[in-house]
VMD Tcl script that builds the backbone (N, CA, C; Angstrom):
set m [mol new atoms 339]
animate dup $m
set s [atomselect $m all]
$s set {name element resname resid chain x y z} {
  {N N UNK 1 A 0.851 -1.170 0.000}
  {CA C UNK 1 A 0.000 0.000 0.000}
  {C C UNK 1 A 0.894 1.229 0.000}
  {N N UNK 2 A 1.107 1.859 -1.109}
  {CA C UNK 2 A 1.880 3.077 -1.269}
  {C C UNK 2 A 3.321 2.915 -0.818}
  {N N UNK 3 A 3.844 1.692 -0.769}
  {CA C UNK 3 A 5.224 1.466 -0.374}
  {C C UNK 3 A 5.464 1.662 1.105}
  {N N UNK 4 A 4.431 1.555 1.938}
  {CA C UNK 4 A 4.563 1.754 3.379}
  {C C UNK 4 A 4.449 0.392 4.049}
  {N N UNK 5 A 5.443 0.051 4.872}
  {CA C UNK 5 A 5.356 -1.217 5.585}
  {C C UNK 5 A 4.593 -1.021 6.897}
  {N N UNK 6 A 4.447 -2.063 7.657}
  {CA C UNK 6 A 3.636 -2.017 8.876}
  {C C UNK 6 A 4.173 -1.069 9.933}
  {N N UNK 7 A 5.484 -1.062 10.135}
  {CA C UNK 7 A 6.064 -0.201 11.169}
  {C C UNK 7 A 5.894 1.273 10.809}
  {N N UNK 8 A 6.088 1.610 9.540}
  {CA C UNK 8 A 5.900 2.998 9.120}
  {C C UNK 8 A 4.442 3.429 9.267}
  {N N UNK 9 A 3.511 2.515 9.002}
  {CA C UNK 9 A 2.089 2.829 9.137}
  {C C UNK 9 A 1.742 3.101 10.606}
  {N N UNK 10 A 2.297 2.326 11.526}
  {CA C UNK 10 A 2.042 2.536 12.958}
  {C C UNK 10 A 2.603 3.892 13.387}
  {N N UNK 11 A 3.791 4.246 12.883}
  {CA C UNK 11 A 4.377 5.544 13.228}
  {C C UNK 11 A 3.481 6.668 12.698}
  {N N UNK 12 A 2.969 6.523 11.478}
  {CA C UNK 12 A 2.063 7.536 10.933}
  {C C UNK 12 A 0.791 7.659 11.765}
  {N N UNK 13 A 0.248 6.541 12.227}
  {CA C UNK 13 A -0.948 6.597 13.084}
  {C C UNK 13 A -0.655 7.315 14.399}
  {N N UNK 14 A 0.480 7.031 15.002}
  {CA C UNK 14 A 0.833 7.682 16.272}
  {C C UNK 14 A 1.005 9.182 16.058}
  {N N UNK 15 A 1.676 9.577 14.976}
  {CA C UNK 15 A 1.854 11.000 14.682}
  {C C UNK 15 A 0.499 11.655 14.428}
  {N N UNK 16 A -0.404 10.954 13.702}
  {CA C UNK 16 A -1.739 11.506 13.445}
  {C C UNK 16 A -2.510 11.693 14.743}
  {N N UNK 17 A -2.430 10.748 15.656}
  {CA C UNK 17 A -3.133 10.872 16.943}
  {C C UNK 17 A -2.576 12.050 17.736}
  {N N UNK 18 A -1.274 12.234 17.686}
  {CA C UNK 18 A -0.672 13.344 18.439}
  {C C UNK 18 A -1.057 14.683 17.814}
  {N N UNK 19 A -0.994 14.790 16.481}
  {CA C UNK 19 A -1.277 16.062 15.822}
  {C C UNK 19 A -2.767 16.394 15.884}
  {N N UNK 20 A -3.616 15.424 15.560}
  {CA C UNK 20 A -5.063 15.691 15.508}
  {C C UNK 20 A -5.646 15.789 16.916}
  {N N UNK 21 A -5.173 14.947 17.785}
  {CA C UNK 21 A -5.677 14.971 19.150}
  {C C UNK 21 A -6.808 13.971 19.321}
  {N N UNK 22 A -6.974 13.489 20.537}
  {CA C UNK 22 A -7.999 12.465 20.780}
  {C C UNK 22 A -9.429 13.002 20.673}
  {N N UNK 23 A -9.625 14.321 20.768}
  {CA C UNK 23 A -10.984 14.859 20.704}
  {C C UNK 23 A -11.517 14.835 19.270}
  {N N UNK 24 A -10.666 15.203 18.307}
  {CA C UNK 24 A -11.114 15.304 16.907}
  {C C UNK 24 A -10.878 14.024 16.113}
  {N N UNK 25 A -10.139 13.062 16.663}
  {CA C UNK 25 A -9.796 11.842 15.925}
  {C C UNK 25 A -11.023 11.042 15.482}
  {N N UNK 26 A -12.051 10.816 16.300}
  {CA C UNK 26 A -13.221 10.048 15.842}
  {C C UNK 26 A -13.937 10.724 14.667}
  {N N UNK 27 A -14.016 12.038 14.676}
  {CA C UNK 27 A -14.683 12.751 13.585}
  {C C UNK 27 A -13.900 12.590 12.279}
  {N N UNK 28 A -12.560 12.730 12.362}
  {CA C UNK 28 A -11.739 12.566 11.165}
  {C C UNK 28 A -11.757 11.121 10.667}
  {N N UNK 29 A -11.774 10.160 11.572}
  {CA C UNK 29 A -11.850 8.753 11.173}
  {C C UNK 29 A -13.174 8.471 10.471}
  {N N UNK 30 A -14.260 9.085 10.969}
  {CA C UNK 30 A -15.559 8.909 10.313}
  {C C UNK 30 A -15.551 9.529 8.919}
  {N N UNK 31 A -14.945 10.700 8.794}
  {CA C UNK 31 A -14.847 11.332 7.468}
  {C C UNK 31 A -13.996 10.491 6.521}
  {N N UNK 32 A -12.909 9.926 7.013}
  {CA C UNK 32 A -12.066 9.069 6.180}
  {C C UNK 32 A -12.829 7.823 5.743}
  {N N UNK 33 A -13.588 7.233 6.648}
  {CA C UNK 33 A -14.399 6.064 6.294}
  {C C UNK 33 A -15.428 6.398 5.225}
  {N N UNK 34 A -16.084 7.571 5.359}
  {CA C UNK 34 A -17.049 7.997 4.338}
  {C C UNK 34 A -16.386 8.227 2.991}
  {N N UNK 35 A -15.196 8.811 3.011}
  {CA C UNK 35 A -14.461 9.023 1.764}
  {C C UNK 35 A -14.109 7.695 1.101}
  {N N UNK 36 A -13.652 6.721 1.888}
  {CA C UNK 36 A -13.293 5.412 1.332}
  {C C UNK 36 A -14.523 4.729 0.759}
  {N N UNK 37 A -15.666 4.819 1.463}
  {CA C UNK 37 A -16.902 4.199 0.942}
  {C C UNK 37 A -17.342 4.859 -0.356}
  {N N UNK 38 A -17.270 6.197 -0.430}
  {CA C UNK 38 A -17.679 6.870 -1.666}
  {C C UNK 38 A -16.703 6.561 -2.805}
  {N N UNK 39 A -15.407 6.469 -2.503}
  {CA C UNK 39 A -14.424 6.121 -3.542}
  {C C UNK 39 A -14.682 4.716 -4.063}
  {N N UNK 40 A -15.003 3.781 -3.179}
  {CA C UNK 40 A -15.336 2.422 -3.624}
  {C C UNK 40 A -16.579 2.429 -4.505}
  {N N UNK 41 A -17.559 3.241 -4.140}
  {CA C UNK 41 A -18.771 3.348 -4.963}
  {C C UNK 41 A -18.469 3.910 -6.345}
  {N N UNK 42 A -17.613 4.944 -6.407}
  {CA C UNK 42 A -17.227 5.515 -7.706}
  {C C UNK 42 A -16.513 4.474 -8.570}
  {N N UNK 43 A -15.604 3.728 -7.958}
  {CA C UNK 43 A -14.866 2.709 -8.714}
  {C C UNK 43 A -15.817 1.618 -9.186}
  {N N UNK 44 A -16.752 1.205 -8.336}
  {CA C UNK 44 A -17.713 0.165 -8.718}
  {C C UNK 44 A -18.595 0.652 -9.868}
  {N N UNK 45 A -19.051 1.902 -9.799}
  {CA C UNK 45 A -19.883 2.452 -10.877}
  {C C UNK 45 A -19.094 2.583 -12.180}
  {N N UNK 46 A -17.848 3.035 -12.086}
  {CA C UNK 46 A -17.025 3.165 -13.288}
  {C C UNK 46 A -16.774 1.802 -13.916}
  {N N UNK 47 A -16.517 0.795 -13.093}
  {CA C UNK 47 A -16.294 -0.557 -13.619}
  {C C UNK 47 A -17.553 -1.085 -14.282}
  {N N UNK 48 A -18.710 -0.825 -13.682}
  {CA C UNK 48 A -19.967 -1.275 -14.287}
  {C C UNK 48 A -20.201 -0.569 -15.623}
  {N N UNK 49 A -19.906 0.723 -15.709}
  {CA C UNK 49 A -20.074 1.448 -16.977}
  {C C UNK 49 A -19.127 0.935 -18.058}
  {N N UNK 50 A -17.883 0.673 -17.675}
  {CA C UNK 50 A -16.922 0.145 -18.649}
  {C C UNK 50 A -17.367 -1.227 -19.129}
  {N N UNK 51 A -17.807 -2.089 -18.229}
  {CA C UNK 51 A -18.295 -3.410 -18.618}
  {C C UNK 51 A -19.506 -3.307 -19.539}
  {N N UNK 52 A -20.383 -2.344 -19.270}
  {CA C UNK 52 A -21.569 -2.174 -20.113}
  {C C UNK 52 A -21.180 -1.647 -21.493}
  {N N UNK 53 A -20.192 -0.756 -21.558}
  {CA C UNK 53 A -19.760 -0.205 -22.845}
  {C C UNK 53 A -19.044 -1.245 -23.685}
  {N N UNK 54 A -18.184 -2.028 -23.060}
  {CA C UNK 54 A -17.405 -3.012 -23.807}
  {C C UNK 54 A -18.280 -4.186 -24.207}
  {N N UNK 55 A -19.133 -4.620 -23.331}
  {CA C UNK 55 A -20.054 -5.699 -23.655}
  {C C UNK 55 A -19.413 -7.074 -23.529}
  {N N UNK 56 A -20.005 -8.032 -24.236}
  {CA C UNK 56 A -19.586 -9.419 -24.143}
  {C C UNK 56 A -18.304 -9.704 -24.930}
  {N N UNK 57 A -17.915 -8.824 -25.855}
  {CA C UNK 57 A -16.761 -9.096 -26.712}
  {C C UNK 57 A -15.466 -9.195 -25.922}
  {N N UNK 58 A -15.389 -8.558 -24.776}
  {CA C UNK 58 A -14.152 -8.558 -24.004}
  {C C UNK 58 A -13.837 -9.956 -23.483}
  {N N UNK 59 A -14.831 -10.795 -23.316}
  {CA C UNK 59 A -14.598 -12.158 -22.854}
  {C C UNK 59 A -13.947 -13.026 -23.911}
  {N N UNK 60 A -14.032 -12.625 -25.185}
  {CA C UNK 60 A -13.464 -13.421 -26.270}
  {C C UNK 60 A -11.986 -13.152 -26.494}
  {N N UNK 61 A -11.419 -12.157 -25.839}
  {CA C UNK 61 A -10.026 -11.788 -26.054}
  {C C UNK 61 A -9.120 -12.731 -25.283}
  {N N UNK 62 A -8.101 -13.269 -25.955}
  {CA C UNK 62 A -7.095 -14.096 -25.295}
  {C C UNK 62 A -5.970 -13.180 -24.831}
  {N N UNK 63 A -6.005 -12.774 -23.567}
  {CA C UNK 63 A -5.068 -11.785 -23.046}
  {C C UNK 63 A -3.648 -12.313 -23.002}
  {N N UNK 64 A -3.456 -13.634 -22.931}
  {CA C UNK 64 A -2.097 -14.169 -22.874}
  {C C UNK 64 A -1.362 -13.942 -24.192}
  {N N UNK 65 A -2.069 -13.875 -25.303}
  {CA C UNK 65 A -1.419 -13.617 -26.590}
  {C C UNK 65 A -0.991 -12.156 -26.710}
  {N N UNK 66 A -1.579 -11.272 -25.926}
  {CA C UNK 66 A -1.253 -9.853 -25.978}
  {C C UNK 66 A -0.200 -9.450 -24.947}
  {N N UNK 67 A 0.333 -10.417 -24.220}
  {CA C UNK 67 A 1.333 -10.131 -23.193}
  {C C UNK 67 A 2.669 -9.812 -23.855}
  {N N UNK 68 A 3.230 -8.614 -23.660}
  {CA C UNK 68 A 4.486 -8.266 -24.336}
  {C C UNK 68 A 5.684 -9.069 -23.842}
  {N N UNK 69 A 5.580 -9.711 -22.697}
  {CA C UNK 69 A 6.706 -10.481 -22.182}
  {C C UNK 69 A 6.963 -11.734 -22.998}
  {N N UNK 70 A 5.991 -12.162 -23.798}
  {CA C UNK 70 A 6.184 -13.367 -24.593}
  {C C UNK 70 A 7.025 -13.109 -25.835}
  {N N UNK 71 A 7.251 -11.852 -26.188}
  {CA C UNK 71 A 7.988 -11.518 -27.398}
  {C C UNK 71 A 9.477 -11.383 -27.090}
  {N N UNK 72 A 10.144 -12.512 -26.989}
  {CA C UNK 72 A 11.581 -12.530 -26.777}
  {C C UNK 72 A 12.252 -12.472 -28.144}
  {N N UNK 73 A 13.028 -11.421 -28.436}
  {CA C UNK 73 A 13.629 -11.298 -29.774}
  {C C UNK 73 A 14.511 -12.487 -30.137}
  {N N UNK 74 A 15.220 -13.042 -29.163}
  {CA C UNK 74 A 16.083 -14.199 -29.462}
  {C C UNK 74 A 15.257 -15.384 -29.922}
  {N N UNK 75 A 14.107 -15.626 -29.260}
  {CA C UNK 75 A 13.253 -16.744 -29.647}
  {C C UNK 75 A 12.649 -16.508 -31.022}
  {N N UNK 76 A 12.239 -15.285 -31.308}
  {CA C UNK 76 A 11.626 -14.975 -32.604}
  {C C UNK 76 A 12.630 -15.200 -33.728}
  {N N UNK 77 A 13.878 -14.735 -33.541}
  {CA C UNK 77 A 14.902 -14.920 -34.573}
  {C C UNK 77 A 15.225 -16.397 -34.727}
  {N N UNK 78 A 15.357 -17.108 -33.623}
  {CA C UNK 78 A 15.673 -18.539 -33.680}
  {C C UNK 78 A 14.576 -19.297 -34.426}
  {N N UNK 79 A 13.310 -18.997 -34.121}
  {CA C UNK 79 A 12.212 -19.672 -34.814}
  {C C UNK 79 A 12.184 -19.309 -36.290}
  {N N UNK 80 A 12.502 -18.054 -36.615}
  {CA C UNK 80 A 12.496 -17.639 -38.017}
  {C C UNK 80 A 13.614 -18.329 -38.794}
  {N N UNK 81 A 14.763 -18.529 -38.161}
  {CA C UNK 81 A 15.871 -19.179 -38.844}
  {C C UNK 81 A 15.663 -20.678 -38.975}
  {N N UNK 82 A 14.974 -21.283 -38.038}
  {CA C UNK 82 A 14.768 -22.731 -38.077}
  {C C UNK 82 A 13.581 -23.142 -38.934}
  {N N UNK 83 A 12.685 -22.225 -39.231}
  {CA C UNK 83 A 11.531 -22.563 -40.060}
  {C C UNK 83 A 11.987 -22.851 -41.477}
  {N N UNK 84 A 11.490 -23.968 -42.021}
  {CA C UNK 84 A 11.770 -24.284 -43.418}
  {C C UNK 84 A 10.740 -23.593 -44.281}
  {N N UNK 85 A 11.228 -22.809 -45.217}
  {CA C UNK 85 A 10.335 -22.100 -46.136}
  {C C UNK 85 A 9.859 -23.090 -47.191}
  {N N UNK 86 A 8.582 -23.063 -47.548}
  {CA C UNK 86 A 8.116 -23.948 -48.619}
  {C C UNK 86 A 8.716 -23.503 -49.950}
  {N N UNK 87 A 8.966 -24.483 -50.794}
  {CA C UNK 87 A 9.531 -24.179 -52.110}
  {C C UNK 87 A 8.518 -23.397 -52.926}
  {N N UNK 88 A 8.969 -22.412 -53.728}
  {CA C UNK 88 A 8.017 -21.650 -54.543}
  {C C UNK 88 A 7.359 -22.559 -55.574}
  {N N UNK 89 A 6.083 -22.339 -55.807}
  {CA C UNK 89 A 5.330 -23.195 -56.715}
  {C C UNK 89 A 5.340 -22.685 -58.139}
  {N N UNK 90 A 5.689 -21.434 -58.371}
  {CA C UNK 90 A 5.719 -20.911 -59.729}
  {C C UNK 90 A 7.132 -20.481 -60.078}
  {N N UNK 91 A 7.389 -20.411 -61.332}
  {CA C UNK 91 A 8.711 -20.037 -61.813}
  {C C UNK 91 A 8.843 -18.530 -61.737}
  {N N UNK 92 A 9.956 -18.096 -61.189}
  {CA C UNK 92 A 10.202 -16.668 -61.061}
  {C C UNK 92 A 10.668 -16.106 -62.401}
  {N N UNK 93 A 10.186 -14.944 -62.813}
  {CA C UNK 93 A 10.661 -14.347 -64.065}
  {C C UNK 93 A 12.104 -13.889 -63.907}
  {N N UNK 94 A 12.848 -13.831 -65.004}
  {CA C UNK 94 A 14.251 -13.376 -64.889}
  {C C UNK 94 A 14.284 -11.928 -64.436}
  {N N UNK 95 A 15.359 -11.548 -63.750}
  {CA C UNK 95 A 15.441 -10.167 -63.264}
  {C C UNK 95 A 15.533 -9.187 -64.426}
  {N N UNK 96 A 14.998 -8.001 -64.208}
  {CA C UNK 96 A 15.043 -6.959 -65.232}
  {C C UNK 96 A 16.472 -6.455 -65.366}
  {N N UNK 97 A 16.856 -6.004 -66.575}
  {CA C UNK 97 A 18.224 -5.492 -66.732}
  {C C UNK 97 A 18.422 -4.239 -65.883}
  {N N UNK 98 A 19.648 -4.075 -65.383}
  {CA C UNK 98 A 19.966 -2.935 -64.536}
  {C C UNK 98 A 19.909 -1.652 -65.367}
  {N N UNK 99 A 19.408 -0.575 -64.784}
  {CA C UNK 99 A 19.352 0.678 -65.541}
  {C C UNK 99 A 20.772 1.194 -65.795}
  {N N UNK 100 A 20.923 1.893 -66.885}
  {CA C UNK 100 A 22.237 2.442 -67.220}
  {C C UNK 100 A 22.487 3.694 -66.401}
  {N N UNK 101 A 23.738 3.932 -66.111}
  {CA C UNK 101 A 24.121 5.101 -65.312}
  {C C UNK 101 A 23.975 6.367 -66.157}
  {N N UNK 102 A 23.550 7.485 -65.569}
  {CA C UNK 102 A 23.431 8.724 -66.333}
  {C C UNK 102 A 24.812 9.240 -66.747}
  {N N UNK 103 A 24.819 9.896 -67.855}
  {CA C UNK 103 A 26.074 10.431 -68.383}
  {C C UNK 103 A 26.327 11.788 -67.746}
  {N N UNK 104 A 27.543 12.046 -67.294}
  {CA C UNK 104 A 27.900 13.326 -66.703}
  {C C UNK 104 A 28.283 13.171 -65.249}
  {N N UNK 105 A 28.740 14.253 -64.648}
  {CA C UNK 105 A 29.182 14.160 -63.248}
  {C C UNK 105 A 27.986 14.006 -62.307}
  {N N UNK 106 A 28.274 13.481 -61.156}
  {CA C UNK 106 A 27.250 13.309 -60.138}
  {C C UNK 106 A 26.877 14.659 -59.560}
  {N N UNK 107 A 25.636 14.850 -59.132}
  {CA C UNK 107 A 25.242 16.138 -58.556}
  {C C UNK 107 A 25.993 16.387 -57.239}
  {N N UNK 108 A 26.285 17.650 -56.979}
  {CA C UNK 108 A 27.031 18.019 -55.786}
  {C C UNK 108 A 26.356 19.215 -55.132}
  {N N UNK 109 A 26.143 19.152 -53.825}
  {CA C UNK 109 A 25.490 20.231 -53.095}
  {C C UNK 109 A 26.499 20.817 -52.110}
  {N N UNK 110 A 26.862 22.079 -52.289}
  {CA C UNK 110 A 27.856 22.728 -51.446}
  {C C UNK 110 A 27.365 22.878 -50.006}
  {N N UNK 111 A 26.087 23.094 -49.825}
  {CA C UNK 111 A 25.551 23.350 -48.487}
  {C C UNK 111 A 25.327 22.081 -47.683}
  {N N UNK 112 A 25.295 20.935 -48.343}
  {CA C UNK 112 A 25.007 19.688 -47.642}
  {C C UNK 112 A 26.221 19.139 -46.913}
  {N N UNK 113 A 27.416 19.565 -47.304}
  {CA C UNK 113 A 28.606 19.006 -46.666}
  {C C UNK 113 A 29.305 20.010 -45.809}
}
mol reanalyze $m
mol bondsrecalc $m
mol representation Tube
mol addrep $m
């Protein structure tokens, strides 16, 4: 919870009791409880709205396939190198002749260098 361990939480409670005082502590605790209940209600309502907007399609998604941790580049390259490519079924046309080089000096830009 916010990176606070048990001992730090107890120290915070003791400091809060000293600063707030025993007279006002029950009122503040009640306000904190009301805030937590209303925050839970907001989260529950937001989750219900999101579920209603997304609908049933979200259940069809395979989330494990979308996990980025499964994309290990070494494994992908290894699988790509080990896969046997099927032989081409049609004859490839001969390559086109290379274009001839233009006659004259190559273009030169004084400002580029």
